[in-house]
DRENVEX-745471 format. One record per residue: chain; residue number from 1; x, y, z of N, C-alpha, C in turn. Coordinates in pm, 1 decimal. Layout:
# DRENVEX-745471
atom ch:A, i:NUM, n_east:X, n_north:Y, n_up:Z, ca_east:X, ca_north:Y, ca_up:Z, c_east:X, c_north:Y, c_up:Z;
...
This chain:
# DRENVEX-745471
atom ch:A, i:1, n_east:-7282.4, n_north:4663.6, n_up:10244.1, ca_east:-7245.3, ca_north:4630.4, ca_up:10344.3, c_east:-7100.5, c_north:4726.6, c_up:10449.7;
atom ch:A, i:2, n_east:-7182.6, n_north:4705.8, n_up:10534.8, ca_east:-7109.1, ca_north:4768.8, ca_up:10642.7, c_east:-6968.2, c_north:4744.9, c_up:10690.3;
atom ch:A, i:3, n_east:-6825.4, n_north:4822.8, n_up:10671.4, ca_east:-6719.3, ca_north:4822.8, ca_up:10756.2, c_east:-6712.8, c_north:4693.3, c_up:10892.5;
atom ch:A, i:4, n_east:-6676.0, n_north:4651.8, n_up:10834.3, ca_east:-6639.7, ca_north:4466.2, ca_up:10989.1, c_east:-6501.1, c_north:4516.1, c_up:10951.5;
atom ch:A, i:5, n_east:-6441.7, n_north:4492.9, n_up:11110.4, ca_east:-6278.9, ca_north:4527.4, ca_up:11141.2, c_east:-6263.3, c_north:4369.0, c_up:11134.0;
atom ch:A, i:6, n_east:-6137.6, n_north:4309.6, n_up:11066.8, ca_east:-6034.2, ca_north:4185.4, ca_up:11052.3, c_east:-6080.0, c_north:4125.0, c_up:11271.4;
atom ch:A, i:7, n_east:-6095.5, n_north:4013.2, n_up:11239.1, ca_east:-6014.7, ca_north:3953.8, ca_up:11319.4, c_east:-5900.1, c_north:3921.2, c_up:11420.2;
atom ch:A, i:8, n_east:-5815.6, n_north:3952.3, n_up:11484.2, ca_east:-5719.9, ca_north:3929.3, ca_up:11540.9, c_east:-5631.8, c_north:3818.3, c_up:11559.9;
atom ch:A, i:9, n_east:-5631.0, n_north:3755.4, n_up:11488.8, ca_east:-5601.1, ca_north:3577.2, ca_up:11525.7, c_east:-5425.0, c_north:3580.7, c_up:11615.1;
atom ch:A, i:10, n_east:-5496.9, n_north:3500.0, n_up:11707.2, ca_east:-5344.7, ca_north:3469.0, ca_up:11779.7, c_east:-5243.9, c_north:3379.7, c_up:11712.0;
atom ch:A, i:11, n_east:-5132.3, n_north:3370.9, n_up:11781.9, ca_east:-5039.2, ca_north:3300.0, ca_up:11671.2, c_east:-5049.3, c_north:3194.7, c_up:11713.9;
atom ch:A, i:12, n_east:-5056.4, n_north:3148.7, n_up:11890.0, ca_east:-5067.4, ca_north:3052.3, ca_up:11980.9, c_east:-5136.2, c_north:3041.3, c_up:12059.8;
atom ch:A, i:13, n_east:-5248.4, n_north:2918.7, n_up:12136.8, ca_east:-5347.5, ca_north:2893.9, ca_up:12255.3, c_east:-5275.8, c_north:2813.9, c_up:12323.4;
atom ch:A, i:14, n_east:-5284.6, n_north:2796.8, n_up:12473.7, ca_east:-5294.3, ca_north:2745.8, ca_up:12578.5, c_east:-5449.0, c_north:2612.0, c_up:12570.3;
atom ch:A, i:15, n_east:-5325.5, n_north:2513.2, n_up:12659.8, ca_east:-5453.2, ca_north:2422.1, ca_up:12587.3, c_east:-5586.6, c_north:2434.0, c_up:12696.5;
atom ch:A, i:16, n_east:-5588.6, n_north:2523.0, n_up:12824.2, ca_east:-5704.4, ca_north:2566.0, ca_up:12847.6, c_east:-5838.0, c_north:2625.8, c_up:12752.9;
atom ch:A, i:17, n_east:-5737.6, n_north:2739.5, n_up:12639.4, ca_east:-5849.1, ca_north:2800.1, ca_up:12543.7, c_east:-5907.2, c_north:2728.4, c_up:12445.6;
atom ch:A, i:18, n_east:-5800.9, n_north:2550.5, n_up:12415.8, ca_east:-5837.0, ca_north:2470.9, ca_up:12327.7, c_east:-5962.5, c_north:2431.5, c_up:12392.5;
atom ch:A, i:19, n_east:-5989.2, n_north:2344.9, n_up:12459.7, ca_east:-6034.4, ca_north:2303.3, ca_up:12549.9, c_east:-6164.3, c_north:2397.4, c_up:12526.5;
atom ch:A, i:20, n_east:-6180.5, n_north:2521.0, n_up:12572.1, ca_east:-6272.5, ca_north:2566.3, ca_up:12605.6, c_east:-6336.3, c_north:2547.2, c_up:12402.6;
atom ch:A, i:21, n_east:-6292.0, n_north:2608.9, n_up:12318.4, ca_east:-6325.8, ca_north:2641.9, ca_up:12173.2, c_east:-6398.3, c_north:2518.1, c_up:12151.8;
atom ch:A, i:22, n_east:-6340.9, n_north:2366.4, n_up:12177.7, ca_east:-6394.8, ca_north:2221.8, ca_up:12145.2, c_east:-6492.5, c_north:2225.3, c_up:12239.3;
atom ch:A, i:23, n_east:-6519.4, n_north:2333.3, n_up:12357.8, ca_east:-6624.1, ca_north:2245.7, ca_up:12471.0, c_east:-6564.7, c_north:2046.2, c_up:12518.9;
atom ch:A, i:24, n_east:-6439.9, n_north:2068.6, n_up:12558.9, ca_east:-6368.4, ca_north:1920.6, ca_up:12561.0, c_east:-6274.7, c_north:1963.4, c_up:12670.7;
atom ch:A, i:25, n_east:-6285.3, n_north:1865.7, n_up:12795.4, ca_east:-6192.2, ca_north:1889.1, ca_up:12890.4, c_east:-6063.3, c_north:1858.1, c_up:12836.1;
atom ch:A, i:26, n_east:-5941.8, n_north:1920.0, n_up:12953.6, ca_east:-5851.6, ca_north:1937.2, ca_up:12858.8, c_east:-5744.3, c_north:1814.0, c_up:12877.5;
atom ch:A, i:27, n_east:-5806.6, n_north:1730.8, n_up:12953.4, ca_east:-5765.3, ca_north:1595.4, ca_up:12951.1, c_east:-5747.9, c_north:1514.3, c_up:12814.3;
atom ch:A, i:28, n_east:-5951.7, n_north:1565.9, n_up:12742.8, ca_east:-5907.6, ca_north:1512.7, ca_up:12604.1, c_east:-5814.2, c_north:1552.3, c_up:12485.8;
atom ch:A, i:29, n_east:-5772.1, n_north:1695.0, n_up:12532.3, ca_east:-5725.6, ca_north:1715.4, ca_up:12382.9, c_east:-5584.8, c_north:1709.0, c_up:12490.3;
atom ch:A, i:30, n_east:-5545.5, n_north:1633.2, n_up:12561.4, ca_east:-5407.3, ca_north:1586.0, ca_up:12581.8, c_east:-5446.0, c_north:1432.1, c_up:12507.7;
atom ch:A, i:31, n_east:-5477.9, n_north:1349.6, n_up:12579.8, ca_east:-5545.5, ca_north:1254.5, ca_up:12457.8, c_east:-5509.8, c_north:1219.1, c_up:12337.4;
atom ch:A, i:32, n_east:-5603.0, n_north:1339.3, n_up:12275.9, ca_east:-5594.1, ca_north:1309.9, ca_up:12172.4, c_east:-5448.9, c_north:1344.6, c_up:12079.5;
atom ch:A, i:33, n_east:-5365.7, n_north:1412.8, n_up:12167.0, ca_east:-5224.4, ca_north:1496.6, ca_up:12101.1, c_east:-5124.0, c_north:1313.2, c_up:12090.5;
atom ch:A, i:34, n_east:-5190.0, n_north:1233.5, n_up:12199.5, ca_east:-5041.4, ca_north:1162.5, ca_up:12239.9, c_east:-5167.3, c_north:1040.4, c_up:12086.9;
atom ch:A, i:35, n_east:-5263.2, n_north:1039.2, n_up:12064.4, ca_east:-5291.6, ca_north:928.7, ca_up:12012.7, c_east:-5253.6, c_north:966.9, c_up:11844.1;
atom ch:A, i:36, n_east:-5324.4, n_north:1081.8, n_up:11800.6, ca_east:-5287.9, ca_north:1162.6, ca_up:11680.9, c_east:-5173.6, c_north:1219.3, c_up:11663.3;
atom ch:A, i:37, n_east:-5082.0, n_north:1122.5, n_up:11552.2, ca_east:-4953.3, ca_north:1230.8, ca_up:11502.9, c_east:-4958.9, c_north:1326.5, c_up:11431.5;
atom ch:A, i:38, n_east:-5034.4, n_north:1377.4, n_up:11429.7, ca_east:-5083.1, ca_north:1502.9, ca_up:11358.6, c_east:-5086.3, c_north:1657.2, c_up:11425.3;
atom ch:A, i:39, n_east:-5115.3, n_north:1592.9, n_up:11508.5, ca_east:-5094.6, ca_north:1731.0, ca_up:11668.5, c_east:-4957.5, c_north:1706.3, c_up:11724.4;
atom ch:A, i:40, n_east:-4927.5, n_north:1857.1, n_up:11716.9, ca_east:-4758.3, ca_north:1873.5, ca_up:11752.8, c_east:-4741.9, c_north:1992.1, c_up:11826.4;
atom ch:A, i:41, n_east:-4849.1, n_north:2045.0, n_up:11963.3, ca_east:-4795.4, ca_north:2172.3, ca_up:11961.0, c_east:-4686.7, c_north:2194.2, c_up:11980.3;
atom ch:A, i:42, n_east:-4631.6, n_north:2260.4, n_up:12058.0, ca_east:-4478.1, ca_north:2365.3, ca_up:12072.2, c_east:-4506.3, c_north:2357.7, c_up:12247.5;
atom ch:A, i:43, n_east:-4399.3, n_north:2357.4, n_up:12333.9, ca_east:-4408.7, ca_north:2353.0, ca_up:12386.0, c_east:-4325.9, c_north:2462.9, c_up:12503.6;
atom ch:A, i:44, n_east:-4302.7, n_north:2525.0, n_up:12588.1, ca_east:-4247.4, ca_north:2653.2, ca_up:12657.3, c_east:-4134.6, c_north:2602.3, c_up:12717.7;
atom ch:A, i:45, n_east:-4103.4, n_north:2711.6, n_up:12777.9, ca_east:-3981.6, ca_north:2657.5, ca_up:12891.6, c_east:-4023.0, c_north:2552.1, c_up:13051.4;
atom ch:A, i:46, n_east:-4137.8, n_north:2613.6, n_up:13081.6, ca_east:-4212.0, ca_north:2560.9, ca_up:13124.5, c_east:-4305.5, c_north:2420.7, c_up:13101.8;
atom ch:A, i:47, n_east:-4281.2, n_north:2361.6, n_up:13007.4, ca_east:-4384.2, ca_north:2250.1, ca_up:12956.0, c_east:-4504.9, c_north:2269.2, c_up:12924.3;
atom ch:A, i:48, n_east:-4516.4, n_north:2402.7, n_up:12874.4, ca_east:-4685.0, ca_north:2409.0, ca_up:12836.2, c_east:-4694.6, c_north:2393.2, c_up:12740.6;
atom ch:A, i:49, n_east:-4777.8, n_north:2391.3, n_up:12665.9, ca_east:-4826.1, ca_north:2331.9, ca_up:12535.5, c_east:-4891.8, c_north:2475.5, c_up:12462.5;
atom ch:A, i:50, n_east:-4818.0, n_north:2476.7, n_up:12338.4, ca_east:-4872.7, ca_north:2598.5, ca_up:12279.2, c_east:-4940.4, c_north:2546.4, c_up:12168.1;
atom ch:A, i:51, n_east:-5060.7, n_north:2563.3, n_up:12128.5, ca_east:-5095.0, ca_north:2513.2, ca_up:11990.4, c_east:-5104.9, c_north:2636.2, c_up:11860.4;
atom ch:A, i:52, n_east:-5075.2, n_north:2606.9, n_up:11786.6, ca_east:-5064.0, ca_north:2710.7, ca_up:11681.1, c_east:-5148.2, c_north:2698.7, c_up:11590.0;
atom ch:A, i:53, n_east:-5210.4, n_north:2771.1, n_up:11454.0, ca_east:-5332.6, ca_north:2781.4, ca_up:11434.2, c_east:-5367.8, c_north:2643.3, c_up:11345.0;
atom ch:A, i:54, n_east:-5247.1, n_north:2594.0, n_up:11291.9, ca_east:-5203.3, ca_north:2435.3, ca_up:11198.1, c_east:-5282.0, c_north:2334.5, c_up:11305.2;
atom ch:A, i:55, n_east:-5242.6, n_north:2323.3, n_up:11454.0, ca_east:-5282.1, ca_north:2257.2, ca_up:11565.0, c_east:-5446.7, c_north:2240.3, c_up:11590.7;
atom ch:A, i:56, n_east:-5517.4, n_north:2342.7, n_up:11540.6, ca_east:-5630.2, ca_north:2430.1, ca_up:11581.6, c_east:-5697.1, c_north:2310.5, c_up:11467.7;
atom ch:A, i:57, n_east:-5658.9, n_north:2388.7, n_up:11347.6, ca_east:-5697.5, ca_north:2296.5, ca_up:11241.7, c_east:-5725.3, c_north:2099.8, c_up:11220.0;
atom ch:A, i:58, n_east:-5592.0, n_north:2137.5, n_up:11248.0, ca_east:-5600.9, ca_north:1920.5, ca_up:11245.2, c_east:-5747.7, c_north:1837.3, c_up:11443.4;
atom ch:A, i:59, n_east:-5700.9, n_north:1935.2, n_up:11480.2, ca_east:-5784.6, ca_north:1953.1, ca_up:11612.9, c_east:-5911.8, c_north:1956.1, c_up:11584.4;
atom ch:A, i:60, n_east:-6002.1, n_north:2029.8, n_up:11446.7, ca_east:-6113.1, ca_north:2048.1, ca_up:11416.8, c_east:-6116.0, c_north:1909.9, c_up:11294.0;
atom ch:A, i:61, n_east:-6027.9, n_north:1864.4, n_up:11291.6, ca_east:-6066.1, ca_north:1780.8, ca_up:11180.0, c_east:-6078.7, c_north:1634.7, c_up:11307.0;
atom ch:A, i:62, n_east:-6016.1, n_north:1624.3, n_up:11408.7, ca_east:-6034.1, ca_north:1536.0, ca_up:11439.0, c_east:-6169.1, c_north:1545.4, c_up:11579.3;
atom ch:A, i:63, n_east:-6166.0, n_north:1653.8, n_up:11587.4, ca_east:-6318.6, ca_north:1665.4, ca_up:11641.7, c_east:-6426.8, c_north:1602.2, c_up:11598.4;
atom ch:A, i:64, n_east:-6446.1, n_north:1630.0, n_up:11473.7, ca_east:-6508.1, ca_north:1693.8, ca_up:11351.1, c_east:-6536.0, c_north:1501.3, c_up:11344.4;
atom ch:A, i:65, n_east:-6410.6, n_north:1388.0, n_up:11330.8, ca_east:-6466.7, ca_north:1310.3, ca_up:11318.2, c_east:-6556.2, c_north:1181.8, c_up:11409.6;
atom ch:A, i:66, n_east:-6463.7, n_north:1243.0, n_up:11531.4, ca_east:-6525.2, ca_north:1153.1, ca_up:11648.8, c_east:-6645.1, c_north:1238.3, c_up:11724.3;
atom ch:A, i:67, n_east:-6649.1, n_north:1366.6, n_up:11684.3, ca_east:-6756.4, ca_north:1385.9, ca_up:11795.3, c_east:-6863.7, c_north:1428.8, c_up:11658.1;
atom ch:A, i:68, n_east:-6839.7, n_north:1440.1, n_up:11538.1, ca_east:-6990.1, ca_north:1474.3, ca_up:11495.1, c_east:-6996.0, c_north:1379.6, c_up:11418.6;
atom ch:A, i:69, n_east:-6904.1, n_north:1297.6, n_up:11362.8, ca_east:-6952.0, ca_north:1172.1, ca_up:11259.0, c_east:-6955.8, c_north:1063.5, c_up:11311.6;
atom ch:A, i:70, n_east:-6871.1, n_north:1049.4, n_up:11475.0, ca_east:-6932.5, ca_north:939.0, ca_up:11522.0, c_east:-6807.9, c_north:797.1, c_up:11529.3;
atom ch:A, i:71, n_east:-6717.6, n_north:846.8, n_up:11502.2, ca_east:-6593.6, ca_north:761.3, ca_up:11447.7, c_east:-6512.9, c_north:677.4, c_up:11614.3;
atom ch:A, i:72, n_east:-6455.1, n_north:609.7, n_up:11576.8, ca_east:-6421.6, ca_north:571.5, ca_up:11736.8, c_east:-6236.9, c_north:650.8, c_up:11697.9;
atom ch:A, i:73, n_east:-6144.6, n_north:592.8, n_up:11728.6, ca_east:-6021.8, ca_north:675.8, ca_up:11767.9, c_east:-5965.8, c_north:644.4, c_up:11612.1;
atom ch:A, i:74, n_east:-5954.1, n_north:452.9, n_up:11638.9, ca_east:-5892.6, ca_north:358.9, ca_up:11559.4, c_east:-5948.1, c_north:424.7, c_up:11380.4;
atom ch:A, i:75, n_east:-6084.3, n_north:414.8, n_up:11363.1, ca_east:-6143.0, ca_north:466.1, ca_up:11290.4, c_east:-6164.4, c_north:609.8, c_up:11201.1;
atom ch:A, i:76, n_east:-6084.4, n_north:669.0, n_up:11285.7, ca_east:-6100.2, ca_north:839.5, ca_up:11262.3, c_east:-5923.7, c_north:828.3, c_up:11208.1;
atom ch:A, i:77, n_east:-5803.6, n_north:716.8, n_up:11266.4, ca_east:-5679.1, ca_north:736.3, ca_up:11231.6, c_east:-5713.0, c_north:683.0, c_up:11138.4;
atom ch:A, i:78, n_east:-5723.2, n_north:558.9, n_up:11050.0, ca_east:-5748.0, ca_north:474.9, ca_up:10928.7, c_east:-5789.4, c_north:639.3, c_up:10866.3;
atom ch:A, i:79, n_east:-5900.5, n_north:677.1, n_up:10867.4, ca_east:-5961.1, ca_north:744.6, ca_up:10826.5, c_east:-5863.9, c_north:887.4, c_up:10799.1;
atom ch:A, i:80, n_east:-5804.1, n_north:928.6, n_up:10865.4, ca_east:-5698.6, ca_north:1036.5, ca_up:10829.4, c_east:-5621.1, c_north:1005.5, c_up:10730.5;
atom ch:A, i:81, n_east:-5581.9, n_north:875.8, n_up:10747.0, ca_east:-5428.4, ca_north:827.0, ca_up:10732.4, c_east:-5499.3, c_north:857.3, c_up:10575.4;
atom ch:A, i:82, n_east:-5597.2, n_north:748.0, n_up:10524.6, ca_east:-5665.9, ca_north:753.7, ca_up:10357.6, c_east:-5729.4, c_north:834.1, c_up:10343.5;
atom ch:A, i:83, n_east:-5783.8, n_north:913.9, n_up:10370.6, ca_east:-5879.0, ca_north:1033.6, ca_up:10313.1, c_east:-5803.5, c_north:1132.4, c_up:10329.7;
atom ch:A, i:84, n_east:-5705.8, n_north:1195.3, n_up:10384.0, ca_east:-5653.3, ca_north:1361.4, ca_up:10472.0, c_east:-5776.9, c_north:1407.4, c_up:10350.3;
atom ch:A, i:85, n_east:-5735.1, n_north:1429.0, n_up:10197.8, ca_east:-5768.8, ca_north:1551.1, ca_up:10182.3, c_east:-5931.0, c_north:1550.4, c_up:10153.0;
atom ch:A, i:86, n_east:-6017.8, n_north:1433.6, n_up:10160.4, ca_east:-6109.3, ca_north:1450.9, ca_up:10111.6, c_east:-6201.9, c_north:1499.0, c_up:10294.5;
atom ch:A, i:87, n_east:-6102.3, n_north:1455.2, n_up:10419.6, ca_east:-6152.3, ca_north:1545.5, ca_up:10526.1, c_east:-6134.3, c_north:1688.4, c_up:10533.6;
atom ch:A, i:88, n_east:-6041.8, n_north:1719.6, n_up:10491.5, ca_east:-6011.1, ca_north:1886.5, ca_up:10455.9, c_east:-6129.9, c_north:1950.7, c_up:10399.3;
atom ch:A, i:89, n_east:-6128.4, n_north:1849.8, n_up:10263.7, ca_east:-6228.6, ca_north:1934.2, ca_up:10178.4, c_east:-6367.3, c_north:1978.9, c_up:10257.8;
atom ch:A, i:90, n_east:-6420.9, n_north:1849.1, n_up:10286.9, ca_east:-6562.1, ca_north:1872.2, ca_up:10415.7, c_east:-6556.7, c_north:1964.5, c_up:10528.8;
atom ch:A, i:91, n_east:-6491.8, n_north:1936.7, n_up:10568.1, ca_east:-6466.3, ca_north:2029.9, ca_up:10743.9, c_east:-6453.0, c_north:2138.4, c_up:10675.8;
atom ch:A, i:92, n_east:-6420.5, n_north:2236.4, n_up:10556.4, ca_east:-6380.7, ca_north:2369.1, ca_up:10504.7, c_east:-6532.5, c_north:2373.0, c_up:10440.5;
atom ch:A, i:93, n_east:-6609.0, n_north:2316.2, n_up:10356.0, ca_east:-6759.8, ca_north:2324.7, ca_up:10338.7, c_east:-6852.8, c_north:2319.1, c_up:10434.1;
atom ch:A, i:94, n_east:-6823.9, n_north:2242.6, n_up:10553.3, ca_east:-6900.6, ca_north:2274.7, ca_up:10655.5, c_east:-6893.8, c_north:2416.8, c_up:10769.1;
atom ch:A, i:95, n_east:-6764.9, n_north:2440.9, n_up:10789.2, ca_east:-6733.5, ca_north:2554.1, ca_up:10850.6, c_east:-6751.8, c_north:2691.7, c_up:10748.9;
atom ch:A, i:96, n_east:-6746.0, n_north:2680.4, n_up:10603.6, ca_east:-6818.1, ca_north:2846.9, ca_up:10539.4, c_east:-6982.9, c_north:2807.5, c_up:10530.6;
atom ch:A, i:97, n_east:-7026.1, n_north:2684.9, n_up:10541.6, ca_east:-7187.1, ca_north:2677.8, ca_up:10569.9, c_east:-7225.8, c_north:2754.6, c_up:10716.2;
atom ch:A, i:98, n_east:-7146.4, n_north:2687.7, n_up:10806.4, ca_east:-7179.6, ca_north:2807.4, ca_up:10964.3, c_east:-7170.9, c_north:2927.0, c_up:10954.3;
atom ch:A, i:99, n_east:-7064.4, n_north:2937.9, n_up:10850.9, ca_east:-7026.3, ca_north:3105.1, ca_up:10872.2, c_east:-7116.7, c_north:3223.8, c_up:10752.7;
atom ch:A, i:100, n_east:-7169.5, n_north:3143.3, n_up:10689.0, ca_east:-7275.5, ca_north:3189.1, ca_up:10628.5, c_east:-7399.9, c_north:3190.0, c_up:10693.1;
atom ch:A, i:101, n_east:-7440.8, n_north:3093.9, n_up:10753.1, ca_east:-7538.2, ca_north:3093.2, ca_up:10839.9, c_east:-7572.2, c_north:3180.1, c_up:10959.5;
atom ch:A, i:102, n_east:-7412.9, n_north:3205.8, n_up:11069.1, ca_east:-7398.1, ca_north:3312.7, ca_up:11149.1, c_east:-7421.2, c_north:3437.0, c_up:11068.1;
atom ch:A, i:103, n_east:-7374.1, n_north:3452.6, n_up:10970.2, ca_east:-7390.4, ca_north:3601.8, ca_up:10916.0, c_east:-7534.4, c_north:3602.2, c_up:10829.1;
atom ch:A, i:104, n_east:-7603.7, n_north:3530.0, n_up:10823.2, ca_east:-7681.1, ca_north:3533.4, ca_up:10775.5, c_east:-7788.4, c_north:3595.1, c_up:10875.3;
atom ch:A, i:105, n_east:-7788.8, n_north:3499.0, n_up:11007.3, ca_east:-7870.9, ca_north:3543.1, ca_up:11115.4, c_east:-7798.1, c_north:3682.9, c_up:11184.3;
atom ch:A, i:106, n_east:-7699.9, n_north:3729.0, n_up:11155.9, ca_east:-7671.0, ca_north:3871.8, ca_up:11178.9, c_east:-7740.3, c_north:3971.8, c_up:11120.6;
atom ch:A, i:107, n_east:-7786.2, n_north:3971.4, n_up:10963.1, ca_east:-7840.5, ca_north:4003.3, ca_up:10914.3, c_east:-7956.5, c_north:4056.9, c_up:10962.9;
atom ch:A, i:108, n_east:-8040.8, n_north:3863.8, n_up:10949.1, ca_east:-8188.7, ca_north:3907.8, ca_up:11007.6, c_east:-8212.2, c_north:4007.5, c_up:11108.1;
atom ch:A, i:109, n_east:-8105.3, n_north:3996.5, n_up:11190.2, ca_east:-8128.0, ca_north:4058.6, ca_up:11343.0, c_east:-8114.5, c_north:4235.0, c_up:11314.5;
atom ch:A, i:110, n_east:-7987.5, n_north:4256.5, n_up:11217.8, ca_east:-8014.1, ca_north:4433.9, ca_up:11191.7, c_east:-8164.8, c_north:4452.0, c_up:11113.8;
atom ch:A, i:111, n_east:-8226.5, n_north:4361.7, n_up:11063.0, ca_east:-8300.0, ca_north:4404.3, ca_up:10974.6, c_east:-8437.9, c_north:4383.2, c_up:11040.7;
atom ch:A, i:112, n_east:-8461.4, n_north:4341.1, n_up:11185.7, ca_east:-8550.9, ca_north:4390.0, ca_up:11246.7, c_east:-8563.6, c_north:4466.5, c_up:11350.8;
């Protein structure tokens, strides 16, 4: 397998970057921050939100429940309270499968 450089991971993401990651408006990310107590981005001296990797992981969970599984906000809150480990596990499986798919598509492109 060819050598691949490890992707450099940022420590902090601004809210605009986070909104782009999820293809959501900035206002939605702010709203989710108010609604879900698992989101606690740091704020700098200017008051700008700085999302860490843990916040991104939590946003992935929220996005998965609301957008991909079609849950309501209240339903997602209850599900996270009662089944957090299950949600983490299912999301991890989905991410792994997406990564495998991307890798296979890349390999197929190299073979052509």
